[in-house]
Every structure is written in C-alpha cells, then in structure tokens.
C-alpha positions as CSV (number, residue, x, y, z in Angstrom):
1,M,93.2,97.0,111.4
2,S,90.0,95.8,109.7
3,A,89.6,92.2,108.8
4,S,89.8,93.2,105.1
5,G,92.6,95.8,105.5
6,K,95.9,95.4,103.8
7,L,98.6,93.9,106.0
8,R,101.5,96.2,106.5
9,T,104.2,94.4,108.4
10,G,107.1,95.7,110.3
11,V,109.9,93.4,111.3
12,V,111.9,94.1,114.5
13,G,115.2,92.2,114.9
14,L,117.1,91.4,111.7
15,G,119.5,88.7,112.9
16,A,120.1,85.2,111.5
17,M,116.3,84.5,111.6
18,G,114.7,87.9,111.4
19,G,116.6,89.0,108.3
20,P,115.4,86.0,106.2
21,M,111.9,86.3,107.5
22,A,111.8,89.9,106.4
23,R,113.0,88.9,102.9
24,N,110.2,86.4,102.6
25,L,107.6,88.9,103.8
26,A,108.9,91.3,101.2
27,S,108.6,88.6,98.5
28,A,105.0,88.2,99.6
29,G,104.3,91.9,99.3
30,L,103.6,92.2,103.0
31,L,106.7,94.1,104.3
32,Q,106.4,97.8,105.1
33,A,109.3,98.6,107.4
34,V,112.2,97.1,109.3
35,W,114.1,98.1,112.5
36,N,117.2,96.7,114.2
37,R,119.2,97.8,117.2
38,T,122.2,98.0,114.9
39,T,120.9,100.7,112.6
40,S,123.2,99.9,109.7
41,R,121.7,96.4,109.3
42,A,118.2,97.9,109.0
43,T,119.4,100.5,106.5
44,E,121.1,97.9,104.3
45,L,118.2,95.6,104.3
46,G,115.7,98.3,103.8
47,T,117.6,99.5,100.8
48,E,117.9,96.0,99.4
49,L,114.1,95.3,99.8
50,G,112.8,98.7,99.0
51,V,111.1,99.3,102.3
52,T,111.5,101.8,105.1
53,A,114.3,101.4,107.6
54,A,112.5,103.0,110.5
55,P,114.7,105.2,112.7
56,S,112.7,104.3,115.8
57,L,110.3,101.6,117.0
58,E,107.6,104.3,117.4
59,Q,107.9,105.2,113.8
60,L,107.8,101.6,112.7
61,A,104.6,101.1,114.7
62,G,103.0,104.1,113.1
63,A,103.6,102.8,109.6
64,C,102.5,99.2,110.2
65,N,99.4,97.3,111.5
66,V,101.3,94.1,112.1
67,V,104.7,94.0,114.0
68,L,106.7,90.8,113.9
69,T,109.4,90.7,116.5
70,C,112.4,88.4,116.5
71,V,114.7,89.3,119.4
72,S,117.1,87.4,121.8
73,A,115.6,87.5,125.3
74,D,112.6,88.3,127.4
75,E,113.9,91.7,128.5
76,D,114.6,92.7,124.9
77,L,111.0,91.8,124.0
78,V,109.5,93.8,126.9
79,E,111.6,96.8,126.0
80,V,110.6,96.6,122.3
81,V,106.8,96.4,123.2
82,E,107.1,99.4,125.5
83,Q,108.6,101.5,122.8
84,L,106.1,100.3,120.2
85,L,103.1,101.1,122.5
86,P,102.7,104.8,122.0
87,R,102.1,104.5,118.2
88,L,100.2,101.2,118.1
89,N,96.6,101.5,117.1
90,Q,93.5,99.6,118.2
91,G,93.3,96.5,116.0
92,D,97.0,96.2,115.4
93,V,98.7,92.9,116.1
94,V,102.1,92.1,117.6
95,V,103.3,88.7,116.6
96,D,106.4,87.5,118.4
97,T,108.7,84.8,116.9
98,S,111.3,85.0,119.7
99,T,111.8,82.3,122.3
100,V,110.7,83.7,125.7
101,N,109.0,82.5,128.9
102,P,105.3,81.8,128.4
103,L,104.6,84.1,131.4
104,T,106.3,86.9,129.5
105,A,104.0,86.3,126.5
106,R,100.9,86.4,128.7
107,V,102.0,89.6,130.6
108,L,102.7,91.4,127.3
109,A,99.4,90.2,125.8
110,E,97.5,91.7,128.7
111,R,99.5,94.9,128.4
112,L,98.6,95.2,124.7
113,A,95.0,94.1,125.1
114,A,94.5,97.1,127.5
115,V,94.9,99.4,124.4
116,G,93.1,97.2,122.0
117,V,96.2,95.6,120.4
118,G,96.4,91.9,119.7
119,F,99.3,89.6,120.6
120,V,100.3,86.3,119.1
121,D,103.2,84.3,120.5
122,A,104.5,82.4,117.5
123,P,108.0,81.0,118.1
124,V,109.5,79.1,115.2
125,S,111.6,76.0,114.6
126,G,113.5,75.0,111.5
127,G,116.8,76.7,111.8
128,V,118.4,79.4,109.6
129,E,117.9,77.1,106.6
130,G,114.2,77.0,107.2
131,A,114.0,80.8,107.7
132,K,115.7,81.4,104.4
133,R,113.4,79.1,102.5
134,G,110.3,80.3,104.3
135,A,109.8,76.8,105.6
136,L,109.7,77.3,109.3
137,S,107.3,75.5,111.7
138,V,105.2,78.0,113.6
139,M,103.8,77.1,117.0
140,A,101.2,79.8,117.7
141,G,99.4,80.9,120.9
142,G,96.7,83.4,120.9
143,N,93.1,84.3,119.8
144,S,92.0,82.3,116.8
145,A,90.5,85.3,115.1
146,E,93.8,87.3,115.4
147,I,95.8,84.3,114.1
148,E,93.6,84.1,111.1
149,R,93.9,87.8,110.4
150,I,97.7,87.6,110.3
151,R,97.8,84.2,108.7
152,P,99.3,85.6,105.4
153,V,102.2,86.9,107.5
154,L,102.8,83.5,109.1
155,E,102.4,81.7,105.8
156,A,105.1,83.9,104.2
157,I,107.7,82.6,106.7
158,S,106.6,79.0,107.3
159,A,105.6,75.7,105.9
160,N,103.5,74.7,108.8
161,I,101.3,76.8,111.3
162,T,99.8,75.1,114.3
163,H,97.5,76.9,116.7
164,M,98.5,75.4,120.1
165,G,96.0,77.3,122.3
166,P,95.7,80.6,124.2
167,V,98.6,83.1,124.5
168,G,101.6,81.4,126.0
169,S,100.9,78.1,124.4
170,G,103.2,78.8,121.6
171,Q,106.1,79.5,124.0
172,A,105.2,76.4,126.1
173,T,105.4,74.3,122.9
174,K,108.8,75.9,122.0
175,A,110.1,75.0,125.5
176,V,109.2,71.3,124.8
177,N,110.8,71.7,121.3
178,Q,114.1,73.0,122.8
179,V,114.3,70.1,125.3
180,I,114.4,67.8,122.2
181,V,116.8,70.0,120.3
182,G,119.2,70.1,123.3
183,G,118.9,66.4,123.9
184,V,119.4,65.4,120.3
185,A,122.5,67.7,120.0
186,E,124.0,66.0,123.1
187,A,123.5,62.6,121.7
188,V,124.6,63.3,118.2
189,C,127.7,65.2,119.3
190,E,128.7,62.4,121.7
191,A,128.1,59.7,119.1
192,L,130.1,61.4,116.4
193,A,133.0,62.1,118.8
194,L,132.9,58.4,119.5
195,S,132.9,57.6,115.8
196,E,136.1,59.6,115.3
197,K,137.9,57.7,118.0
198,L,136.7,54.4,116.3
199,N,138.1,55.7,113.0
200,L,134.9,55.0,111.1
201,P,134.5,56.4,107.6
202,S,132.4,59.5,108.1
203,E,130.5,59.6,104.8
204,R,129.3,56.0,105.1
205,L,128.6,56.4,108.8
206,L,126.3,59.4,108.2
207,T,124.5,57.6,105.4
208,V,123.8,54.5,107.5
209,L,122.8,56.4,110.6
210,G,120.5,58.7,108.7
211,A,118.7,55.8,107.1
212,G,117.8,54.2,110.4
213,A,116.3,54.9,113.7
214,A,119.2,57.3,114.6
215,G,118.2,59.7,111.8
216,S,117.3,63.3,112.8
217,W,117.3,66.8,111.4
218,F,120.4,67.6,113.4
219,L,122.3,64.6,112.2
220,E,121.3,65.3,108.6
221,H,122.0,69.0,108.6
222,R,125.0,69.2,111.0
223,G,126.6,65.8,110.9
224,A,129.0,66.4,108.0
225,T,129.8,70.0,109.0
226,M,130.7,68.9,112.5
227,L,133.1,66.2,111.2
228,E,134.7,68.9,109.0
229,N,135.0,71.2,111.9
230,R,132.7,73.8,110.4
231,F,130.4,75.6,112.8
232,D,129.7,78.8,110.9
233,T,126.0,78.6,110.2
234,G,123.0,77.8,112.4
235,F,121.8,78.4,116.0
236,K,124.2,80.0,118.4
237,P,125.0,78.1,121.6
238,A,124.3,81.1,123.7
239,L,120.8,81.2,122.4
240,L,120.1,77.5,123.1
241,L,121.6,78.0,126.6
242,K,119.2,80.9,127.2
243,D,116.3,78.7,126.0
244,L,117.3,75.8,128.2
245,K,117.4,78.1,131.2
246,I,113.8,79.1,130.4
247,V,113.0,75.3,130.4
248,R,114.8,74.9,133.7
249,Q,112.6,77.7,135.2
250,L,109.4,76.1,133.9
251,A,110.5,72.7,135.3
252,Q,111.2,74.3,138.7
253,D,107.8,76.0,138.7
254,L,106.1,72.7,137.8
255,D,108.3,70.6,140.2
256,I,109.5,68.3,137.5
257,K,113.1,67.0,137.1
258,L,114.8,67.3,133.7
259,P,118.3,65.9,134.2
260,M,119.1,66.0,130.5
261,V,118.3,69.7,130.4
262,E,120.6,70.3,133.4
263,S,123.4,68.3,131.7
264,A,123.0,70.3,128.5
265,I,123.1,73.6,130.4
266,R,126.3,72.6,132.1
267,D,127.9,71.6,128.7
268,Y,127.0,74.8,127.0
269,E,128.2,76.9,129.9
270,V,131.5,75.1,129.7
271,L,131.7,75.5,126.0
272,L,131.0,79.3,126.2
273,E,133.3,79.8,129.2
274,G,136.1,78.2,127.0
275,G,135.7,81.0,124.5
276,N,133.9,78.9,121.9
277,D,131.6,81.4,120.3
278,D,130.7,79.2,117.3
279,K,127.6,80.2,115.3
280,D,126.1,76.8,115.7
281,I,125.3,74.5,118.7
282,S,127.1,71.7,116.9
283,G,130.2,73.2,118.2
284,L,129.4,71.1,121.3
285,I,131.3,68.3,119.6
286,R,134.5,70.1,120.7
287,L,133.5,69.4,124.3
288,K,132.6,65.8,123.6
289,R,136.0,65.3,121.9
290,G,137.7,66.5,125.1
291,S,139.2,69.5,123.3
292,V,137.4,71.9,125.7
293,A,138.3,71.7,129.3
294,G,135.3,70.6,131.4
C-alpha cells in the first residue's frame, strides 16, 4: 500500500463492537469487505452496507490493504492472522482493536513484518455506545509511519487516538484501562446495592453522586439501568473476566500484587458460574445484592 493509495479496509469480527465500527468505516467511504465467523452476520451487514461479505479470510485479505480485527481472545487473533497471511501483500497493515496480551501483539507484529506487512495494536475503550457513535478512545502501539497511514481508519471509529509507543504499548495501556474499569464496576455495584438497602430515592441519588467526586462513566451510563434490572446492552462479563486474567498474567510476570483485580476475577467467575450471562458487566450488582450465591 503506497502512502497515497486509497485505503480499502476489511473488518474481521462483527460483534457488539466490530459491527458498529464497520458501519462507521462504511460511512467514511473506507470499508471494502467484512468477515465474521458466523457467516450470516457478515452477509446481512455486507448487504446493508453495500460491501463484500468475504467467504474467507484469505479473500478478504486479497481485497483489502488494511485489515481491522475485533475478536474475543488471543487464540482467535492468532488464528485470524494465520489465515490472512497467504493473501496479505507487502505494505498492507493489520490493525487489531481486540484486547489481548501485549506479548501476543509483539509476536504477531514480528510474524507479519517478516513478509512486509505492518501491525498496529489499537485496542479501544468507550463501550458499545462509543462504537456506535464513532467516539471510541484508541490506544495505539506501533510504528509512527504506519499509524499515520491508517489514521483515517482510526479517525472513522474514534474521537481520540493516542500513540502510546511501540507494538504492545496499546495492549499494555488497555490492561491498565481494564484495571480501572473492573475496579469502578466493583465499587459502583457495591454502592448501589447498599443504596437499595437504605431505600434511597434512585433518581436523586444518581444525580447527586454524578455531580460529585463519585461521578464516573460507569455510574452515568449504567447506574439507572442497574437499578431498573436491565443488563441488555454493553460489555459482556465474560470478556471483562478474560481481560482481567490478562492483567493477572502481566502482574505475575512483573511480580506486582493487584488484590482488586483478584477480587474482581473471583466475583465475575461466581457471576458466570451462577448462569448470569448478562450482556453487560453491570450485572455484577446481582452478586453484590446477594442474589447470586458466592
């Protein structure tokens, strides 16, 4: 891909985050093709957006010079890259918005560099709402020149792009981000479970908390829905649990203790073992209320 060449982007993974990102790339005129493990999802979205629903990852790679991946786990990303490799061309760039271990990002970057393909690890934060509005925060790791070449792609999905350093830095930043996400969720869910026991008026409570030092994105966007027992939109508990286990591995490698992370891991394991497959991590309030056996 020459520096002046038209960006033709393929999106791999069309879930709660990948689907909206693909729509925003289409709106920016940058989307060429989509692929999803569940073929019907790719077919439906491809028809909606007027782009190719690639029948295979190799064919998507052949049609695109930028591939944006949004998958669930390290092993999924490794598998995707291996299937893309035969048709990727020198100068192409793979930009990964998944949350994986920084080591995985570095290993894949080396694998792709061997055939002249760039790699940018660009995990995102901002939730499903941010993905739909194209207002995500991108924390990017990689070569500055490659990040600049694909900047229009990143701008189409985000409100903020920060280059954190070499490959792996984006994922390291996301690990820090997820420690905060997990900790805030623990605190807010516990606090609102307490507020229910104290019979406080929920609407006034959320207003006063949000206006002070206790205010947070999680409280603002999930406080009311939690108190209404609605957990149908957002970030799945199983995915946060996976992310926190990545953080745990990093902490072990660095010989640092993260007791809040350990507590959150235990809580989400209990939540999921209890059959609570809510679509959002705010379902944790069920455990804090004592309605899920610990």
